C-alpha positions in Angstrom: 30.9 22.8 -12.7 29.6 23.7 -16.2 30.6 27.0 -16.6 27.6 29.0 -18.6 29.3 30.5 -21.6 26.7 31.7 -24.2 26.1 28.5 -26.3 25.5 26.9 -22.9 22.9 29.3 -21.6 21.1 29.8 -25.4 21.0 25.6 -25.1 19.6 25.5 -21.5 16.9 28.1 -22.6 16.0 26.9 -25.5 15.9 23.4 -24.0 13.0 24.6 -21.8 11.4 26.6 -24.3 12.2 29.9 -23.0 12.9 32.8 -24.9 14.2 35.6 -22.9 12.1 38.5 -22.1 14.3 42.0 -22.4 11.1 43.6 -20.8 11.5 42.0 -17.7 15.1 42.8 -17.6 16.1 39.3 -19.1 19.8 40.2 -20.5 21.8 37.6 -19.3 25.8 38.4 -18.2 27.4 35.9 -20.5 31.2 37.2 -20.4 32.5 34.8 -17.9 35.5 37.0 -17.2 32.9 40.0 -15.9 31.2 37.5 -13.6 34.3 36.6 -11.9 35.2 40.3 -11.8 31.6 40.7 -10.2 32.7 38.1 -7.4 36.6 39.5 -7.3 35.1 43.2 -6.5 32.3 42.1 -4.3 35.5 41.0 -1.5 33.5 37.9 -0.8 34.5 35.8 2.1 33.1 33.0 4.2 31.6 35.0 6.7 29.5 36.9 3.8 25.6 36.7 3.4 24.8 37.9 -0.4 21.6 38.8 -1.9 21.3 38.2 -5.5 18.5 40.1 -7.0 17.7 37.4 -10.9 19.0 34.3 -10.2 18.2 33.9 -14.1 20.1 30.2 -15.0 22.3 30.3 -11.7 25.3 31.0 -13.6 26.3 34.4 -11.0 24.6 32.2 -8.1 27.1 29.3 -8.4 30.1 31.4 -8.2 28.9 33.6 -5.5 27.9 30.5 -3.5 31.5 29.2 -4.0 32.5 31.6 -1.6 30.0 32.8 0.8 28.6 31.6 3.6 25.0 32.2 2.1 23.6 33.1 -1.0 19.7 34.5 -1.0 18.7 34.7 -4.7 15.6 35.7 -6.0 14.0 35.5 -9.3 10.6 36.7 -10.6 10.0 34.5 -13.4 8.5 31.1 -12.6 10.3 29.6 -15.8 13.9 30.5 -14.7 13.4 29.9 -11.3 12.4 26.1 -12.4 15.4 25.8 -14.6 17.9 27.5 -12.0 16.7 24.6 -9.5 18.6 22.1 -12.1 22.2 23.8 -10.6 21.3 25.3 -7.6 19.1 22.9 -5.9 21.8 20.9 -4.1 23.8 23.7 -3.0 22.9 23.8 0.9 23.9 27.4 1.1 21.8 28.7 -1.4 18.1 30.1 -0.4 16.2 30.1 -3.8 12.9 32.3 -3.7 10.4 33.2 -6.2 8.8 36.5 -6.2 9.4 40.1 -6.8 12.0 41.9 -5.0 9.9 45.0 -4.4 7.1 44.9 -2.2 6.2 48.2 -3.8 8.5 51.0 -5.4 9.3 52.7 -2.1 9.7 49.2 0.2 12.1 45.7 -0.5 9.6 42.6 0.0 9.5 41.6 3.4 9.8 38.1 2.9 13.2 38.8 1.2 14.3 40.7 4.3 13.3 38.0 6.6 15.3 35.2 4.5 18.2 37.0 4.4 17.9 37.9 8.4 17.5 34.3 8.9 20.9 33.4 7.9 22.6 36.7 9.2 24.2 34.7 12.0 26.6 36.7 14.7 29.5 37.9 12.9 28.4 37.7 9.6 28.6 40.5 6.9 25.1 41.2 4.1 26.3 42.4 0.4 24.2 43.0 -2.7 25.9 41.6 -5.3 24.0 41.1 -8.5 23.5 41.5 -12.4 20.5 43.6 -11.6 17.6 43.6 -13.9 17.3 47.2 -15.5 13.7 48.2 -14.3 14.5 47.4 -10.5 17.9 48.7 -10.1 17.3 51.9 -8.6 14.4 51.0 -6.6 16.4 48.0 -5.3 19.6 49.9 -4.4 17.7 53.0 -2.9 15.4 51.1 -0.7 18.2 49.3 0.7 20.3 51.7 1.9 17.0 53.5 3.9 15.7 49.9 4.9 16.3 48.0 8.3 19.4 46.1 6.7 22.0 48.0 5.0 24.8 46.0 3.1 28.3 46.1 3.9 28.9 46.5 0.2 27.0 46.6 -3.1 28.6 45.7 -6.3 26.1 45.3 -9.5 25.8 45.9 -12.8 22.9 48.5 -13.7 22.4 50.7 -17.1 25.0 53.0 -17.5 22.7 55.7 -17.1 22.2 54.8 -14.1 25.7 54.8 -13.1 26.4 58.1 -14.5 23.6 59.5 -12.1 24.4 58.1 -8.6 28.2 59.6 -9.4 27.3 62.8 -10.9 28.5 66.2 -9.5 26.8 69.1 -8.8 25.7 71.2 -11.9 26.2 68.5 -14.1 22.9 66.9 -15.9 22.8 63.9 -14.4 23.0 65.1 -10.6 19.8 64.4 -9.2 18.0 62.9 -6.6 19.5 59.6 -6.9 23.6 61.0 -7.1 22.4 63.1 -3.5 20.9 59.8 -1.8 23.7 57.5 -2.7 26.4 59.5 -2.4 25.6 61.5 0.8 25.3 57.9 2.3 28.0 56.1 0.5 31.5 55.7 -1.5 30.2 55.4 -5.0 32.8 54.0 -8.1 32.0 53.0 -11.5 34.1 50.1 -11.7 33.8 49.2 -15.3 31.7 50.4 -18.5 30.4 47.2 -20.4 29.1 47.2 -24.1 26.2 45.4 -25.2 27.9 42.6 -26.4 28.8 41.4 -23.2 25.2 40.4 -22.5 22.7 38.0 -24.4 20.2 38.6 -25.7 21.8 42.5 -26.4 20.3 45.5 -24.6 20.3 48.5 -26.6 22.4 50.1 -24.0 25.7 50.3 -22.2 25.8 49.0 -18.8 28.3 49.6 -16.0 29.3 47.6 -12.7 29.2 49.9 -10.2 30.7 49.6 -6.5 28.5 51.3 -3.1 30.3 51.2 -0.2 27.8 52.6 3.0 30.0 54.8 5.2 28.7 54.9 8.7 30.2 58.6 9.5 28.1 59.9 6.3 24.8 57.5 7.8 26.0 59.6 11.5 25.8 63.3 9.6 22.9 62.8 8.0 20.5 61.6 11.3 17.0 60.6 10.5 17.6 58.9 7.0 13.7 58.7 6.1 13.4 62.1 6.4 16.7 63.2 4.6 15.4 60.1 1.8 11.9 62.0 1.3 13.5 65.5 1.4 15.9 64.7 -1.4 12.9 63.0 -3.3 10.7 65.8 -2.9 13.5 68.9 -3.5 14.0 67.3 -6.9 10.7 67.1 -8.1 11.0 70.1 -10.3 14.7 70.3 -11.0 14.5 73.5 -13.3 12.4 75.4 -11.1 13.8 77.5 -8.3 14.3 76.3 -5.0 12.3 78.4 -2.9 9.3 77.5 -5.4 9.9 73.7 -5.0 10.1 74.2 -1.2 6.7 75.7 -1.1 5.2 73.1 -2.8 6.8 70.5 -1.1 6.0 71.2 1.9 2.8 72.9 1.3 0.5 73.3 4.2 3.6 72.9 6.4 6.1 76.0 5.5 4.9 79.4 4.2 6.7 81.8 2.3 8.2 83.6 5.1 9.6 80.4 6.6 11.0 79.2 3.2 12.6 82.6 2.9 14.2 82.2 6.6 15.1 78.6 5.6 16.9 79.6 2.6 18.8 82.8 4.2 19.6 80.9 6.9 21.8 78.5 4.6 22.9 81.2 2.7 21.1 80.5 -0.3 19.6 82.5 -2.9 15.6 82.5 -3.6 16.5 82.1 -7.4 19.2 78.7 -6.1 18.2 75.5 -7.8 18.6 72.2 -6.3 20.9 70.9 -8.9 23.5 73.7 -8.0 23.5 72.5 -4.1 26.6 70.1 -3.1 26.3 67.2 -0.5 26.7 69.5 2.4 24.4 71.9 1.6 22.1 69.4 0.7 22.3 68.1 4.1 22.4 71.5 6.3 19.3 72.5 4.2 17.6 69.3 4.9 18.2 69.5 8.8 17.0 73.4 8.7 13.4 71.9 7.6 13.6 69.3 9.8 14.3 71.6 12.9 11.5 73.9 11.7 9.1 71.5 11.3 9.8 69.9 14.6 
């Protein structure tokens, strides 16, 4: 199998008359050592089903298919979908899909989930391994965690800014809804920071390879994951505002001032506290108290 070096990728695209569209996140990872690193970090075995978002030229796809039981790979661009068929069409353990991985910003496409579920036989594990297009990285990761099919592991390249937000600690500038949501359910590690030079065309910002491993005990501690997801998004709508004001706006018509003050008092939070100051435990406890009050 020909390794897809920079010269190979450029030649294939030029031969097909394709110019990469960076607005669609078409920045191809052309450092072969990093592609191998992605595959190793995913700890793949012959019982793993992998979802890849952004087939591109099939460079990562072929490496995944070499070791996984099955790969479901999704490509939005019709030209790239056709081009990747040249190296993937004879791979019996690869399902190629042309379309958007997202049904909307809050939900993954149902046909993608059905394709993954269709090859998840007994004993198989589901993983996400991808060089994620920047524009869909956050919704793909977030929606997988709340949806019906939660990966056992995710190893992905994302914009470094997104990686920083996922791994951020309370009180820092990057700490927000994504930090709380992902860390409340998973262990998060930034494995490697990637300079623009390892991609073609080169993006204007650094990227990072991130490992996200859902932890069942964390998920169990949260309880209603869907409610918690909505709570986290609401509580960071206006991150600089006092928590009291944010809660009154987020639960308007459900919680009045007296109820909000009672909830904050029960959790030992001052009226002038801000969401960005609360650690994961405080967030989970506040969410549970709100849920109890609304039930």
